C-alpha positions as CSV (number, residue, x, y, z in Angstrom):
1,X,11.8,21.7,-74.5
2,X,14.3,24.2,-73.4
3,X,13.9,26.7,-70.6
4,X,15.4,30.2,-70.5
5,X,18.5,30.4,-68.4
6,X,17.9,32.0,-65.1
7,X,20.4,34.1,-63.2
8,X,21.5,32.8,-59.9
9,X,21.4,35.4,-57.1
10,X,20.4,39.1,-57.3
11,X,21.8,41.9,-59.4
12,X,24.0,44.3,-57.5
13,X,21.6,47.2,-57.9
14,X,18.8,45.1,-56.5
15,X,20.9,44.0,-53.6
16,X,21.6,47.6,-52.6
17,X,17.8,48.3,-52.7
18,X,17.1,45.2,-50.6
19,X,19.6,46.0,-47.9
20,X,18.7,49.6,-47.1
21,X,18.0,50.3,-43.4
22,X,14.4,51.1,-44.3
23,X,14.0,47.7,-46.0
24,X,15.5,45.9,-43.0
25,X,13.2,47.9,-40.7
26,X,10.1,47.1,-42.8
27,X,11.0,43.4,-42.7
28,X,11.5,43.5,-38.9
29,X,8.2,45.3,-38.4
30,X,6.5,42.3,-40.0
31,X,7.3,40.1,-37.0
32,X,5.0,39.9,-34.1
33,X,7.9,39.3,-31.7
34,X,10.3,42.0,-30.6
35,X,13.4,42.0,-32.8
36,X,16.5,43.7,-31.3
37,X,19.8,43.9,-33.1
38,X,22.8,44.6,-30.9
39,X,26.5,44.9,-31.3
40,X,28.6,42.2,-29.5
41,X,29.1,44.9,-26.7
42,X,25.4,45.5,-26.2
43,X,25.1,48.6,-28.3
44,X,21.8,49.3,-29.9
45,X,21.8,48.9,-33.7
46,X,18.1,48.5,-34.7
47,X,14.8,47.3,-33.2
48,X,11.3,46.9,-34.3
49,X,8.4,48.7,-32.6
50,X,7.6,45.7,-30.3
51,X,11.2,45.5,-29.1
52,X,11.4,49.3,-28.5
53,X,8.2,49.1,-26.5
54,X,9.5,46.2,-24.4
55,X,12.8,48.0,-23.8
56,X,10.9,51.1,-22.6
57,X,8.9,49.0,-20.2
58,X,12.0,47.4,-18.7
59,X,14.0,50.6,-18.5
60,X,14.1,52.3,-15.1
61,X,12.3,55.6,-15.0
62,X,15.6,57.5,-14.1
63,X,17.2,56.3,-17.4
64,X,14.1,56.6,-19.6
65,X,14.7,60.3,-20.4
66,X,18.0,59.8,-22.1
67,X,18.2,60.6,-25.8
68,X,19.7,57.3,-26.9
69,X,17.9,53.9,-26.5
70,X,18.9,51.7,-23.6
71,X,19.2,47.9,-23.6
72,X,17.7,46.9,-20.2
73,X,19.8,44.7,-17.9
74,X,16.9,42.1,-18.0
75,X,17.8,41.6,-21.7
76,X,21.5,42.2,-21.9
77,X,22.6,41.3,-18.4
78,X,24.9,43.3,-16.1
């Protein structure tokens, strides 16, 4: 009995669809835990809703009104 040959990996077009920011966000939202993606310098790249909520709770009120999200010291350090 012979089986049809299967392609290893994903076609390039499919890979582009899988790696869109919207797809990454959808996958991250599936986690119960907070998922926070940062640069090596502590810059905010992406976060799921749980991580965003946690960061808002840990951010001092004086900094909470800024337009860009802040990574609290409790998470990143000083």
